[in-house]
LOPABA-347387 format. One record per residue: x, y, z of N, C-alpha, C in turn. Coordinates in steps of 0.1 Angstrom, whole numbers, padded with zeros to 4 digits. Atoms other than C-alpha are relative to their C-alpha. Layout:
    nxx    nyy    nzz   caxx   cayy   cazz    cxx    cyy    czz
      X      Y      Z      X      Y      Z      X      Y      Z
...
END
This chain:
    nxx    nyy    nzz   caxx   cayy   cazz    cxx    cyy    czz
   0003   0003   0013  -0182  -0763   0711  -0015  -0003  -0001
   0015   0003  -0001  -0217  -0775   0721  -0008   0010  -0005
   0007  -0011   0002  -0228  -0740   0721   0000   0005  -0014
  -0001  -0004   0014  -0216  -0732   0686  -0006  -0009  -0009
   0008   0009   0007  -0231  -0763   0673  -0014   0001   0000
   0016  -0004  -0003  -0265  -0754   0687  -0003   0012  -0010
   0002  -0014   0009  -0261  -0720   0670  -0002  -0003  -0016
   0000   0005   0014  -0253  -0737   0635  -0013  -0006  -0003
   0014   0007   0001  -0283  -0760   0639  -0012   0010   0000
   0010  -0009   0000  -0306  -0732   0647   0001   0009  -0013
   0000  -0009   0011  -0293  -0710   0618  -0004  -0006  -0012
   0004   0008   0013  -0297  -0738   0594  -0016  -0003  -0001
   0015   0003   0000  -0334  -0743   0605  -0006   0013  -0003
   0006  -0013   0004  -0342  -0705   0601   0003   0001  -0014
  -0002  -0002   0015  -0326  -0705   0565  -0010  -0010  -0008
   0009   0007   0005  -0347  -0735   0559  -0016   0006  -0001
   0014  -0006  -0001  -0379  -0717   0571   0000   0013  -0009
   0001  -0012   0008  -0368  -0686   0551  -0003  -0003  -0015
   0003   0006   0014  -0369  -0707   0518  -0015  -0002  -0001
   0015   0003   0000  -0404  -0717   0528  -0010   0014  -0002
   0007  -0013  -0003  -0417  -0681   0537   0003   0008  -0015
  -0005  -0004   0013  -0399  -0670   0504  -0008  -0004  -0013
   0008   0007   0008  -0417  -0694   0483  -0013   0003   0000
   0014  -0003  -0001  -0450  -0687   0497  -0002   0014  -0003
   0003  -0014   0006  -0445  -0650   0490  -0001   0001  -0013
   0001  -0002   0014  -0439  -0656   0455  -0011  -0004  -0006
   0012   0006   0003  -0468  -0678   0452  -0012   0009   0001
   0010  -0010  -0004  -0491  -0653   0470   0000   0010  -0010
  -0002  -0011   0007  -0477  -0626   0447  -0006  -0003  -0016
   0005   0004   0014  -0486  -0646   0414  -0015  -0001   0002
   0013   0002  -0001  -0521  -0654   0428  -0005   0015   0002
   0006  -0015  -0001  -0526  -0616   0437  -0001   0006  -0012
   0003  -0005   0012  -0519  -0606   0403  -0010  -0004  -0008
   0009   0008   0007  -0542  -0631   0388  -0014   0006   0005
   0011  -0005  -0005  -0570  -0620   0412  -0004   0012   0000
   0003  -0015   0002  -0565  -0584   0409  -0005   0003  -0012
   0006  -0002   0012  -0574  -0584   0374  -0015  -0004   0000
   0014   0002   0000  -0606  -0601   0381  -0008   0009   0008
   0007  -0010  -0009  -0615  -0579   0411  -0003   0014  -0007
  -0001  -0012   0006  -0606  -0547   0393  -0009   0000  -0013
   0007   0001   0012  -0623  -0558   0361  -0014  -0001   0001
   0014   0000  -0005  -0657  -0564   0378  -0005   0011   0006
   0005  -0011  -0010  -0659  -0537   0403  -0007   0012  -0007
   0007  -0011   0007  -0669  -0509   0379  -0013  -0004  -0005
   0013   0006   0002  -0698  -0531   0367  -0009  -0001   0011
   0010   0003  -0012  -0711  -0541   0400  -0003   0012   0008
   0003  -0015  -0004  -0708  -0504   0413  -0011   0005  -0009
   0010  -0008   0009  -0727  -0491   0384  -0013  -0007   0000
   0016   0007  -0002  -0756  -0517   0387  -0006   0002   0013
   0005  -0004  -0015  -0757  -0510   0425  -0005   0014  -0002
   0003  -0014   0001  -0758  -0473   0416  -0012   0002  -0007
   0012  -0002   0007  -0784  -0476   0390  -0013  -0005   0008
   0011   0006  -0008  -0806  -0500   0413  -0004   0011   0010
   0004  -0010  -0012  -0804  -0474   0442  -0007   0012  -0005
   0008  -0013   0006  -0814  -0445   0420  -0013  -0004  -0004
   0014   0004   0003  -0844  -0464   0405  -0007  -0003   0011
   0010   0000  -0014  -0855  -0475   0440  -0005   0011   0005
   0006  -0012  -0005  -0858  -0440   0450  -0010   0008  -0008
   0010  -0006   0009  -0877  -0429   0419  -0009  -0010  -0007
   0009   0009   0007  -0898  -0459   0411  -0014   0002   0001
   0013  -0005  -0001  -0929  -0443   0421  -0010  -0011   0007
   0009   0008  -0007  -0959  -0468   0429   0003  -0014  -0005
  -0006   0013   0004  -0941  -0498   0413   0004  -0008   0012
  -0006   0008  -0011  -0935  -0525   0440   0007  -0013  -0007
  -0008   0011   0004  -0912  -0555   0440   0005  -0007   0012
  -0003   0006  -0011  -0905  -0581   0465   0014   0002   0006
  -0015  -0003  -0004  -0867  -0574   0467   0000   0015   0005
  -0002  -0014  -0004  -0874  -0537   0475  -0010   0002   0012
   0009  -0002  -0012  -0899  -0544   0505   0008   0003   0011
  -0004  -0006  -0012  -0892  -0528   0539  -0009  -0008   0010
   0010   0006  -0009  -0905  -0552   0566  -0004   0009   0011
   0007  -0007  -0009  -0927  -0538   0591  -0012  -0003   0004
   0012   0005  -0005  -0954  -0545   0615  -0002  -0014   0001
   0001   0015  -0002  -0967  -0580   0610   0008  -0007  -0011
  -0008   0007   0012  -0944  -0585   0580   0016  -0002   0006
  -0014   0002  -0005  -0913  -0588   0603   0003  -0014   0006
  -0003   0015  -0005  -0899  -0622   0610   0011   0001   0013
  -0009  -0003  -0012  -0871  -0608   0634   0013  -0007  -0001
  -0012   0007   0003  -0844  -0628   0616   0008   0006  -0012
  -0008  -0003   0011  -0815  -0617   0594   0009  -0010  -0003
  -0011   0008   0004  -0790  -0636   0574   0013   0007  -0003
  -0013  -0005   0001  -0753  -0629   0575   0010  -0009  -0007
  -0010   0009   0006  -0728  -0644   0550   0013   0007   0004
  -0014  -0004  -0005  -0692  -0642   0563   0009  -0007  -0008
  -0010   0004   0009  -0665  -0646   0539   0015  -0001   0006
  -0016   0001  -0004  -0630  -0659   0552   0008  -0009  -0010
  -0009   0010   0008  -0602  -0681   0540   0001  -0013   0004
  -0002   0014  -0004  -0595  -0717   0540   0014  -0002   0007
  -0012   0001  -0005  -0559  -0711   0551   0003   0011   0008
  -0006  -0011  -0008  -0540  -0691   0575   0012   0006  -0005
  -0014  -0008   0004  -0506  -0673   0575  -0004   0013  -0009
   0004  -0012   0009  -0524  -0643   0561  -0001   0013   0008
   0000  -0013  -0007  -0517  -0617   0588  -0014   0002   0009
   0012  -0003  -0009  -0547  -0601   0605  -0014  -0001  -0010
   0012   0001   0010  -0569  -0609   0574  -0012  -0004   0007
   0013   0006  -0005  -0594  -0635   0591  -0004   0008   0013
   0003  -0006  -0014  -0591  -0617   0625  -0007   0013  -0002
   0007  -0012   0003  -0603  -0584   0611  -0014  -0003  -0004
   0014   0002   0006  -0633  -0598   0592  -0007  -0006   0011
   0007   0006  -0012  -0643  -0620   0624  -0003   0011   0009
   0004  -0011  -0011  -0640  -0591   0647  -0011   0010  -0004
   0012  -0008   0007  -0661  -0569   0624  -0012  -0006   0002
   0013   0009   0000  -0686  -0597   0622  -0006  -0002   0014
   0006   0002  -0014  -0687  -0603   0661  -0006   0014   0005
   0007  -0013  -0006  -0696  -0565   0667  -0012   0002  -0007
   0012  -0002   0008  -0721  -0565   0639  -0012  -0009   0007
   0010   0010  -0004  -0738  -0597   0654  -0005   0005   0015
   0003  -0004  -0012  -0737  -0583   0690  -0010   0011  -0001
   0008  -0011   0004  -0751  -0550   0677  -0013  -0004  -0003
   0014   0005   0003  -0780  -0568   0661  -0007  -0010   0009
   0005   0006  -0011  -0785  -0591   0691  -0007   0008   0011
   0005  -0010  -0008  -0790  -0561   0712  -0015   0007  -0003
   0015  -0006   0005  -0820  -0550   0689  -0010  -0013  -0001
   0008   0010  -0002  -0835  -0585   0697  -0001  -0007  -0015
   0001   0006   0014  -0827  -0599   0660   0008  -0014   0001
  -0003   0015   0000  -0820  -0636   0654   0010   0001  -0014
  -0009   0001   0009  -0789  -0642   0633   0001  -0015  -0007
  -0004   0012   0006  -0786  -0670   0606   0013   0001  -0007
  -0013  -0001   0005  -0751  -0676   0597   0003  -0009  -0013
  -0002   0006   0012  -0739  -0685   0562   0016   0002   0001
  -0015  -0002  -0001  -0699  -0691   0563   0007  -0005  -0012
  -0009   0002   0011  -0675  -0691   0535   0014  -0002   0006
  -0014   0000  -0004  -0639  -0705   0544  -0001  -0009   0014
  -0003   0008  -0011  -0626  -0730   0569   0002   0007   0013
  -0005  -0008  -0011  -0612  -0703   0593  -0012   0006   0006
   0013  -0005  -0005  -0647  -0686   0598  -0008  -0013   0006
   0009   0013  -0005  -0664  -0722   0604   0007  -0003   0013
  -0006   0002  -0012  -0637  -0728   0630  -0001   0007   0011
   0002  -0012  -0010  -0641  -0695   0648  -0014  -0001   0006
   0013   0000  -0006  -0680  -0699   0651  -0003  -0015   0007
   0002   0011  -0006  -0677  -0735   0660   0007   0001   0014
  -0006   0000  -0013  -0653  -0727   0689  -0008   0010   0008
   0009  -0008  -0007  -0678  -0699   0700  -0013  -0008   0001
   0011   0008  -0001  -0704  -0727   0699  -0013   0008  -0006
   0010  -0006   0006  -0724  -0705   0675  -0007  -0009  -0011
   0005   0008   0011  -0747  -0725   0650   0001   0007  -0013
  -0003  -0003   0014  -0739  -0724   0614  -0012  -0005  -0008
   0014   0005   0009  -0771  -0725   0591   0006  -0008  -0013
  -0005   0008   0011  -0750  -0733   0560   0015   0003  -0002
  -0014  -0002   0003  -0712  -0737   0552   0004  -0002  -0014
  -0004   0001   0015  -0698  -0731   0518   0016  -0002  -0002
  -0014   0000   0001  -0664  -0743   0506   0002   0004  -0018
  -0001  -0004   0013  -0656  -0724   0472   0013  -0003  -0006
  -0014   0001   0002  -0618  -0732   0469   0006   0012  -0003
  -0008  -0012   0001  -0594  -0708   0458  -0006   0011  -0008
   0005  -0010   0010  -0612  -0690   0430  -0016  -0003  -0001
   0015   0001   0000  -0650  -0684   0433  -0004   0004  -0014
   0006  -0002   0012  -0672  -0687   0402  -0012   0007   0002
   0013  -0008  -0001  -0701  -0665   0394  -0011  -0011   0002
   0012   0010  -0003  -0723  -0698   0393   0000  -0003   0014
   0001   0000  -0014  -0713  -0700   0431  -0007   0011   0006
   0006  -0013  -0004  -0724  -0665   0437  -0015  -0002  -0002
   0014   0000   0005  -0755  -0671   0418  -0009  -0011   0009
   0009   0011  -0008  -0766  -0703   0438  -0002   0006   0013
   0002  -0004  -0013  -0760  -0686   0471  -0010   0013   0000
   0009  -0013   0003  -0778  -0653   0459  -0015  -0006  -0001
   0014   0004   0003  -0808  -0674   0448  -0008  -0006   0014
   0005   0004  -0014  -0811  -0689   0483  -0005   0010   0008
   0006  -0011  -0008  -0812  -0656   0499  -0012   0008  -0006
   0013  -0006   0007  -0837  -0641   0473  -0012  -0008   0003
   0011   0008  -0002  -0860  -0670   0478  -0005   0001   0015
   0005   0001  -0014  -0860  -0668   0517  -0003   0015   0003
   0003  -0014  -0002  -0862  -0630   0516  -0014   0003  -0004
   0015  -0002   0006  -0892  -0628   0493  -0010  -0008   0007
   0009   0009  -0008  -0908  -0657   0514  -0003   0005   0011
   0002  -0005  -0012  -0905  -0635   0544   0006  -0006   0013
  -0008   0006  -0011  -0881  -0657   0563   0009   0007   0006
  -0010  -0009  -0004  -0854  -0630   0565  -0006   0014  -0003
   0003  -0014   0000  -0859  -0593   0572   0010   0007  -0008
  -0011  -0006   0009  -0825  -0584   0555   0011  -0009   0000
  -0012   0008   0004  -0794  -0601   0541   0013   0009   0001
  -0014  -0008   0000  -0758  -0589   0549   0012  -0009  -0003
  -0013   0007   0003  -0722  -0598   0537   0009   0005   0008
  -0012  -0005  -0007  -0692  -0595   0559   0013  -0005  -0006
  -0014   0002   0007  -0658  -0596   0540   0008   0011   0000
  -0011  -0008  -0001  -0626  -0579   0535  -0001   0008  -0015
   0003  -0007   0011  -0632  -0552   0509   0014   0005  -0006
  -0014  -0004   0005  -0602  -0545   0486  -0001   0014  -0006
   0002  -0013   0004  -0598  -0509   0481   0014   0004  -0009
  -0011   0000   0008  -0561  -0508   0468   0009  -0010   0006
  -0010   0008  -0004  -0528  -0527   0472   0002   0001   0016
  -0003  -0005  -0014  -0522  -0509   0505  -0010   0000   0011
   0013  -0004  -0010  -0557  -0506   0519  -0009  -0011  -0003
   0010   0009   0001  -0581  -0533   0526  -0010   0002   0013
   0010  -0002  -0012  -0611  -0529   0550  -0011  -0008   0002
   0011   0009  -0003  -0634  -0553   0567  -0013   0008   0002
   0013  -0009   0000  -0670  -0542   0560  -0011  -0011   0000
   0013   0006  -0001  -0704  -0555   0566  -0010   0006  -0008
   0008  -0008   0013  -0726  -0546   0535  -0015  -0005   0001
   0014   0005   0002  -0764  -0549   0532  -0002  -0005  -0015
   0001   0003   0014  -0773  -0569   0503  -0018  -0001  -0003
   0016  -0002   0002  -0814  -0570   0508  -0006   0006   0013
   0007  -0004   0013  -0836  -0552   0508   0007   0010  -0009
  -0006  -0011   0008  -0824  -0532   0478  -0006   0013   0002
   0007  -0014  -0002  -0847  -0503   0487   0009   0008   0011
  -0007  -0006  -0009  -0822  -0498   0516   0016   0000  -0003
  -0014   0002   0005  -0790  -0502   0496   0005   0013  -0007
  -0005  -0012   0006  -0770  -0470   0490   0011  -0001  -0011
  -0012   0003   0010  -0750  -0465   0459   0013   0005   0005
  -0013   0000  -0005  -0714  -0466   0463   0005   0015  -0002
  -0003  -0013   0002  -0698  -0432   0469   0015   0001  -0007
  -0012  -0004   0007  -0671  -0419   0444   0009   0006   0009
  -0012  -0008  -0008  -0638  -0407   0461   0002   0013  -0007
  -0002  -0014   0005  -0631  -0371   0457   0015   0005   0003
  -0013  -0007  -0004  -0598  -0352   0458  -0002   0010   0010
   0001  -0010  -0009  -0591  -0329   0486  -0003   0012  -0006
   0002  -0013   0005  -0608  -0294   0479  -0009  -0001  -0013
   0010   0000   0012  -0630  -0308   0451  -0013   0000   0006
   0013  -0003  -0005  -0666  -0298   0455  -0009  -0014  -0004
   0010   0012   0002  -0695  -0325   0457  -0008   0001  -0012
   0009  -0001   0012  -0714  -0333   0426  -0014   0005   0002
   0013  -0006   0000  -0747  -0316   0420  -0010  -0013   0000
   0009   0012  -0002  -0776  -0341   0432  -0010   0004  -0012
   0010  -0002   0011  -0800  -0346   0401  -0007  -0012   0003
   0011   0012   0000  -0832  -0367   0400  -0003  -0004  -0014
   0002   0004   0012  -0837  -0388   0370  -0015  -0005  -0003
   0013   0005   0003  -0871  -0395   0354   0001  -0012  -0011
  -0003   0011   0007  -0872  -0429   0340  -0014  -0004  -0009
   0010   0007   0008  -0895  -0444   0311   0004  -0012  -0003
  -0004   0014   0003  -0896  -0482   0311  -0006  -0006  -0011
   0006   0009   0012  -0897  -0502   0279   0009  -0013   0000
   0015   0001  -0004  -0908  -0528   0286  -0005   0004   0012
   0005  -0005  -0010  -0928  -0521   0317   0011  -0002   0013
  -0009   0001  -0013  -0910  -0516   0352   0003  -0011   0006
  -0003   0014  -0006  -0917  -0549   0367   0008  -0009  -0007
  -0007   0010   0007  -0904  -0569   0339   0017   0004   0000
  -0015  -0003   0000  -0870  -0550   0339   0005  -0001   0016
  -0004   0000  -0013  -0870  -0548   0379   0003  -0017   0002
  -0003   0014  -0002  -0874  -0588   0378   0013  -0005  -0005
  -0013   0004   0006  -0843  -0590   0357   0012   0008   0008
  -0010  -0009  -0007  -0823  -0562   0373   0003  -0003   0014
   0001   0001  -0014  -0828  -0566   0410   0007  -0013   0006
  -0004   0013  -0002  -0819  -0604   0412   0015   0001  -0004
  -0015   0000   0004  -0786  -0596   0391   0008   0009   0008
  -0008  -0009  -0009  -0777  -0567   0415   0005  -0009   0012
  -0003   0007  -0011  -0777  -0592   0444   0014  -0011  -0003
  -0009   0011   0004  -0756  -0619   0425   0012   0007  -0002
  -0013  -0008   0003  -0730  -0593   0413   0005   0004   0012
  -0007  -0006  -0013  -0725  -0578   0449   0005  -0012   0007
  -0004   0010  -0008  -0721  -0613   0463   0014  -0005  -0007
  -0011   0004   0010  -0696  -0623   0433   0012   0009   0003
  -0010  -0010  -0002  -0677  -0590   0439   0006  -0001   0014
  -0006   0004  -0014  -0674  -0598   0477   0010  -0010   0000
  -0010   0011   0000  -0659  -0630   0469   0013   0003  -0007
  -0011  -0004   0006  -0636  -0615   0445   0010   0010   0008
  -0008  -0010  -0008  -0625  -0586   0468   0007  -0008   0011
  -0007   0008  -0010  -0619  -0611   0496   0011  -0007  -0004
  -0013   0008   0005  -0598  -0634   0476   0012   0011  -0004
  -0011  -0008   0003  -0577  -0605   0464   0008   0006   0013
  -0007  -0004  -0013  -0572  -0590   0500   0006  -0011   0007
  -0007   0012  -0007  -0564  -0626   0513   0015  -0001  -0006
  -0012   0001   0005  -0535  -0627   0488   0010   0010   0003
  -0007  -0011  -0004  -0523  -0593   0496   0005  -0002   0014
  -0002   0002  -0015  -0524  -0601   0534   0011  -0011   0000
  -0008   0012   0000  -0506  -0634   0526   0014   0005  -0003
  -0012  -0006   0005  -0480  -0616   0506   0008   0009   0008
  -0008  -0009  -0011  -0471  -0590   0531   0003  -0008   0012
  -0003   0007  -0011  -0472  -0615   0560   0013  -0009  -0004
  -0010   0007   0005  -0447  -0637   0541   0011   0006  -0003
  -0012  -0009   0003  -0425  -0608   0532   0006   0005   0013
  -0004  -0002  -0012  -0423  -0599   0567   0007  -0010   0006
  -0007   0012  -0005  -0414  -0634   0578   0013  -0003  -0007
  -0013   0002   0005  -0387  -0636   0552   0011   0009   0004
  -0011  -0010  -0004  -0371  -0603   0563   0003  -0002   0015
  -0005   0004  -0013  -0373  -0614   0599   0009  -0012   0001
  -0009   0012   0001  -0356  -0647   0590   0013   0005  -0006
  -0015  -0006   0005  -0327  -0627   0572   0006   0005   0014
  -0007  -0006  -0012  -0323  -0608   0604   0005  -0010   0009
  -0004   0012  -0010  -0323  -0639   0626   0013  -0007  -0004
  -0011   0008   0005  -0297  -0655   0603   0013   0009   0004
  -0012  -0011  -0005  -0274  -0621   0608   0004  -0002   0014
  -0002   0001  -0013  -0279  -0625   0643   0006  -0011   0005
  -0004   0011  -0004  -0272  -0659   0647   0015  -0003  -0004
  -0014   0000   0004  -0240  -0657   0626   0010   0008   0008
  -0009  -0007  -0010  -0226  -0630   0648   0002  -0006   0013
  -0002   0007  -0015  -0234  -0651   0680   0010  -0012  -0003
  -0011   0012   0004  -0215  -0681   0660   0013   0006   0001
  -0014  -0006   0003  -0186  -0659   0652   0007   0002   0014
  -0003  -0003  -0013  -0184  -0648   0689   0003  -0012   0007
  -0004   0013  -0007  -0187  -0682   0703   0012  -0008  -0006
  -0011   0006   0005  -0162  -0696   0678   0012   0007   0005
  -0010  -0007  -0005  -0138  -0667   0688   0003  -0003   0015
  -0002   0003  -0015  -0143  -0675   0725   0006  -0014   0000
  -0006   0014  -0002  -0136  -0712   0720   0014   0000  -0005
  -0015   0000   0007  -0103  -0705   0698   0008   0008   0011
  -0007  -0007  -0011  -0092  -0681   0726   0003  -0010   0011
  -0002   0008  -0012  -0098  -0706   0753   0011  -0012  -0005
  -0009   0012   0004  -0080  -0734   0733   0015   0005  -0001
  -0017  -0006   0000  -0049  -0711   0727   0005   0001   0014
  -0005  -0002  -0014  -0048  -0703   0764   0003  -0015   0007
  -0002   0014  -0006  -0049  -0741   0772   0014  -0004  -0006
  -0014   0003   0006  -0020  -0747   0746   0011   0007   0008
  -0012  -0008  -0008   0002  -0718   0761   0002  -0006   0014
  -0002   0004  -0015  -0005  -0730   0796   0006  -0014   0000
  -0006   0013   0002   0005  -0766   0784   0015   0001  -0002
  -0013  -0001   0004   0036  -0753   0770   0009   0006   0011
  -0006  -0008  -0012   0046  -0731   0800   0003  -0011   0010
  -0003   0010  -0008   0041  -0763   0821   0010  -0009  -0003
  -0010   0009   0004   0063  -0784   0800   0015   0007   0003
  -0011  -0007   0002   0091  -0757   0800   0005   0002   0016
  -0004  -0004  -0013   0089  -0751   0839   0006  -0014   0007
END
């Protein structure tokens, strides 16, 4: 009877865990639907601004701008800034692990090139990871569950100021890029200098020919410097904000899938434990019947 009772207690515990994982799955699904609208709604604008800046940077002529500079010679500080976007909570499958693994490879590659890394970390998981590695963190940000454009603007202004001041040679952001509900990919994307930023590549169907490359000639009204002073910082801000939105959406997708897998596994465990309980109960009943029959035969003899 003790074995059967132990199985019943374990089955009850698994059912309670299933209720929790099912609830977390439903919450993650609701949050994903909300964050998906934000991420998809802003991605077209962010990509177009980035594409426009990349094209203008290639055809700007003799107009210079601090955000377009390419450090070289005596203008090199040997330091780059890296913004790492992770989550505040776990139970999201391989979400944080993928971002931090990609970040570690990037840092190792830069350090082989004798570059110094200044880390800027978003999320408790990333901060815990780098603290465990005893790697110094320059600045840590806690943006909550839903990042606002004002948060991205504040961070972008810090990077722009330090880049134009010559403190950083380049600025990168490491995050989980949301491609679709079924595909998310950890990326390390350059933010500055904008002269080295490529325009996002449009996806083509199999067999479809590549678009014909064209060169645009721009006439600036007002002058190019005035427009670039407004457009280039906006590009950095929108890129950081889009990274935050993609990271949040990817986090909710990962947690939704992870909790669904946990719920499905709990269902399988309940079925397995029910079968074990039935077998244990049948064995117990058989033993009791055998004892009763043995007692009856002993009384008759």
